N, C-alpha and C positions, 0 to 999 in steps of 0.2 A: 482451415489447416489443422485446428485442434481436433476436429472430428476425424480428419484423415489420419492423423498420428495415432489417435485412440484405436481406430480401425486396424491399423498395421500392428499395433501392440496386441490386440485381441487375436488376430490371425497367428501371430507368433506363439501365443499361449496355446492356441488350439492345435497347432501342428507340432509343437515340441514333443519329443518322445520321453525324455527323462527330466526336463527342466522342472524345477520346483522352488517354492519359496522357503522350504525347510526340508530336512532329511525325511520328513514324514508326509510329504506331499509330492505327487508326481503323476505319471501316466503309465499304464500297463498295456502292452500290446495284446490284443485279442483278435479273433477273426473279424475282419471288417474295419478295424481301426484301432484307436487308443481310448482307453477308459481312464478318466481322471479319478484320483483317490486322495483322501486326506485322513490322517490318523491323529486324533486328539487324545491327549492323556497317555499314561504309561502304567507301569506297575505290573504285578504278576497275576492280577485277577483276570478271569476269562474275558476276552475281547467281545465287543458287541458290533456286529456288522449290520449296517442299515440299508434297506432297499426302499427307495422312494416310490411314489405313485406315478400315475400317468395313464397308460404308457406314453412317454414323451416328455414328462415333466423332468425335474432335476431335484437335487438334494437340498437346494437353498432353503426351502421351507422347513426342513428338518433341523435347522440350526439350533432351535431351543434344546434339542437333545444333547447338544455339546456339553451341557451342564453335568450329564452323567459321566463325563470323562474325568471327573474328580475321583472316581472310584476305579476306573478301568480304561483301557484303550477303546475308543469309539471310532469306527471306521465309516466314513462317508464315501460314497461313490456316485458318479453321474453315469447312468446307463448309456450305452451307445446310442448316438443320435440326439443327445440333448445336453444341456449344461455346458461344461467345459470339455466334454468328450467329443470325439469325431462326429461330425454331422454326416448323415447317411441318406442315400436315395435308393439304394438297393433293397427292394422289398423282400428278397429272400432272407435278409437279416432280421426282418420285422416279424419274428415268430417267437412264441414262448419257448420253443425248443432251442432256438439259437441263443436267446437270453440266458437260458439255463447253462449252456456250454460256456458262454462268455463269463458268467459268474464263477464257474468252476475254474476258469483260467485266472480270474482275479484271486480266488482263494489260494491257488497254487503259488502265484507270484508273491503273495503276501505271507506265504508259509503258515497259514492258519490251520492248526491241527485240531484245536478245540475252540469252539466259539458259540456265542448266542446269535441267533439269526432273527432280525426284526424286519417285518415288512409292513408297509402302510398302503392301503387301497390296492391298486394294481400290484404293488410290491408284495402283497400277501399271495396273489396268484403265482407270481414268480417264485416266492419263497416256498410255497407249497409244492410246486413242481420240482424245484431244486431239491427239497427234502426227499421227495419220492424217488429221485434218481441218485442223489448223493447224501444219504442220511449220516454217513460216518463223520464224526467230528462235531456234529451239531448237538450241543449240550441241552439246549432248550429253544423253544420257538415263541415269538411274540407276534401275534397277528392283530394289527391295529386297523380298525374300520375295514374289516375284510370283505372280499368278494370271492365266494367259492361257487357261486351259481349265477350265471348271467340272467337266467330266467327269474330267479328270486330278486336280483338287483333291479330288473326292469319292473317287476310287480311293486317293489318298494317305491320306486320312482313314481309310478302311477298313483300310489297311495298318497305320497307327499304332494304331488301336483294337485290332486283333488282338494287339498286343504288351502290352496293358494287363492288369491282373488280371481274372480271369474275372467277378468280381462287378461290376466297372466296365463290362466289355463288355455284360453282361446288362442293366444299368440303361440303357445307351445304346440298345441294340436295342429294349427294351420301350418306351422313351419315343418313339422314332421310329415304332414300329408303332402305338402308341396315340395318337400326336400329343399327348402329355402332357409338357410341359417345365417343369412347376412342382413335380413331386414331389421329396421330399427325397433320394431315391436318385439322381435325375438330377442334382440340384445337386451332390451329393457326387462323382458320376462326372465332372462337368465340372471340378471342382476338381483332380481327379487328372490329367485330360487337359491342362488349362491349365498345371499345374505342370510337366508333362513337355514340352509342345510350344508353349505360348504365351509364358509368361514364367517362367523358372526362378528368378529373383531374387525378393525380397520387396518388395511394394508395400503398405505399411500404410495408405495414404490411400484412402478411398473415392472412386471416380470421380465421385460425386454430391456430394462435399463442397463444391465450388465451381462457379460458373457455367462456367468454362472446361472443366470435365470433364463437362458435360451430354451425355448419350448420347441420340441420336435413335433411340429404340427402334422407332418406327413406320417410320422410314426403313430401318432394318436389316431389319425383318420384311417390309416390302413388296418390297424389292429383292433380299434374299437368302432370308429365311425365318426361322422361329423356331428352327431347329436349326442348330448350327454345322456339321453333317456332311452334311445333305441339303438342297440348295438347292431352293426351291419358288417363289421370287420371279421378277422379270423378268430376273435374271442367270442363270437356270437353263441357258440354252443358249449362254452366252457362250463364244466360242472365237475366238482371234485367232492361232492357230498359223501359218496360211498367210501372214498379214499381217506376221509377224515378219521375213520375208525382205525386206520392202520398206523396212526401217529403213536410213537412209543417213547417220546421224550416229554418232559413237563412243558405245558403250553398255556400261555396267557392270551386271552382275547379281550380287546377293548373297543369301545365305541363311544362317540360323543352323545350327549343327551339328545341333541337335535340332529344327529348324523344322518346323511343320506344312506349310509349303511345302518339301517334302522336297528336299534338295540334289540328289538324283539327277534329279528333275524339272526343277529350275532349271538344272542342267547341260545337260539336253536342250534347254530353251528357248534357252540360250546358243548351242548349235550351230546353231540356225535363224536367228540374226542375224549378218549378215556382219561379221566382225572383232570381235565382242563379247568381253568379258572376264567371267570368273566368279571369285568369291571367297567361300569359306566363312568365316563368323565363328565362331571356336571358342567352346565353352562358352556357347552362346547358343541360345535357342529363337526363336520368331517375332518377339518384340520385341527384336531384336538391339541396338538403341541403348540399351535399358535393362539387358539382361543383361551386355553387354560393350561399354560405350561407348568405352573406350580403343581397342580394336582396330577397332571399327566406324568411328569417326571417322578413325583412321589410314588405313584402306582408302579411305574417301571422299576424304579430303584428298589422298592420293597420286594418285588418279585425276583429281581436279579440277585439281591443280597441273600435271599432265601436259597436260591440255586447255588450260590457260592459255597454254602456250608457243606 
């Protein structure tokens, strides 16, 4: 009975249009459903809008960035198809172009005229394409553990896999060859890879424990693919290396010391953006805000305060 009641409560939250736990939390109507948002902090300093990774993840793992709301409004959103936002099955909504338009609808609903845009992992792809179409109002960009070339990402994955134990390498190779991603050997191999390059710290809570951690598996598989290492979805040919040179606002790029977005590649991306800055977050993998939140927030705060001047 308790599980049944909790399930009803979760559905209520999911389908609510404007229900919120505070005046700064609610849902925004976009094409395809409703996007959940929450605004922490206030004041007159330029707001920071956060784009989580995935595609298909949610903003729950970005919670350490809430500390930045001591200085300014920080806006969390769950992209369509994950977290507290509407779950979707329509694959026509699972494109970067649709995500860009949904983000613009969010911006308009929140009346953001000037803001900083932060993207992590897949969020940097979305942030980049959003900037290319809607640059007006973006005061600065932060690209954390970015992916600007699927080809480079795949090569980096191959490099990192080659440094893993032979048994782990074999399990990953065989799974990709057989397109079997449910075997126990593959699951164990992924644990080894994730511990080394995704998140080095411990996260004892299951991402499916609560509604805010709901992962849009179909979104991820359709846009990226079932394998972490070999893209097969509609992001297979994503490449914005040439477009990086067109960025005209201050830009910060970060990467974890042990990131699957390898620091050497992120440093290269930085060289393509006029005047961009690059910072390695020590003792951290891909989820830098979870592995080393103190240093990660210090780097972000320092950059934002400089932009505020």
